[in-house]
N, C-alpha and C positions, 0 to 999 in steps of 0.2 A: 768111259768113266764117267759115274754120276756124281754130282754132290748132295748133301743133305744137311739141314741146318734146323736145329730144334731147339728150344727151351725149355727149363726144368726149374724149380724154385726150391732154394733152400731155407731151413727154418733159421730164424734170428741167432747170431752167434756161433753158428757151425761151419763158417767158411774155413778156419785154419784146420778143424778137423776132416773137412771133405778134402783141403788139399792135403794134409798129412796121407790120408788115406790112399788117395790118387799115386801120390809119391811112392807109393810100396805097392803099386797094383800088382796082382799074382800074374807071373808069367803064364800060368797056364789061361789064364781069362784073355791076356794079351794075344797067345795064339788062337785062341777060340774066335778072336773077333778078326785076325787075320784070316783063318782059314775061312772066314765068311765073306771074305771080300771087303773089309773094312780097313782104309788105310788114311793116314794124314789126318787123324781125329785129333780133336783138340777141345777143351773146355774153357770157358774162360767165365770169370764172375765180376756181376756189377754188384760191387758191396755196398751200393746205396740203396737196392731194391732187393738183393739176395736172389736176383735171378741168374741162372747159367745159361750160356749161349753155348751148343755145341754145334761143331762143324765137322763132318767127315766126307771124304772121297769112299765110293763105293765101286768094286769093278763092275764091270755090265752084267756078268753073271754073279753077282753078290746073293750070299742067300741071308742075309741080316735079317728078313723077318722071320727067320728061325730061330734066332738067337736065344728067344725067351723059353724054346723048349729046353735047353742046354743046363745042365746042373750046376755048372761053373756058375754060370750067370744067375740063376736062382741064388746061389749062395753068395753072390756080392752083392745083389739086391737086398737081400735079407740082412748083410752087414750095414747096408748105408740107409737103412729105412728111418733110423732115429734121427738122421741128418735133414731129410728132405720131404717132400710131399710126394706120396707114393699110393699107387692103386690097390685095392683089394689083393690083388696077387702078389703084392710088395714090389711092383717094376715103378720105375719115377715115372710120375706124372709128367708127360713131356706134349708139349704142342709142336707141331711141325710150322716151320717156317716158308713163305713163299720166296723163291730166288726171283729178285727183280732187277739185279744186274750183275754181271761177273766180265772179269776183265782178265786175261791171261798175260 
């Protein structure tokens, strides 16, 4: 099992709406994430900076690098683009974080 962490950025005033949309995340999207080997996925919001911290576990044979090709993922990105910084393909701008400590 691998661990992955990254940060994204919300636009000011979008925290409540971001949470509301994730509270109603589509079952098909969750299924696609699981199929790609993603588990234990959490997102935290620093309300002072509008920074989102995301953490997920990946199966050793995870195919998360191909999630961007899935229509359900593209639809989710399209729906979320008004709340956060995005790339030209509407994917969230995300910056990977380097793990410097871990304890089981």
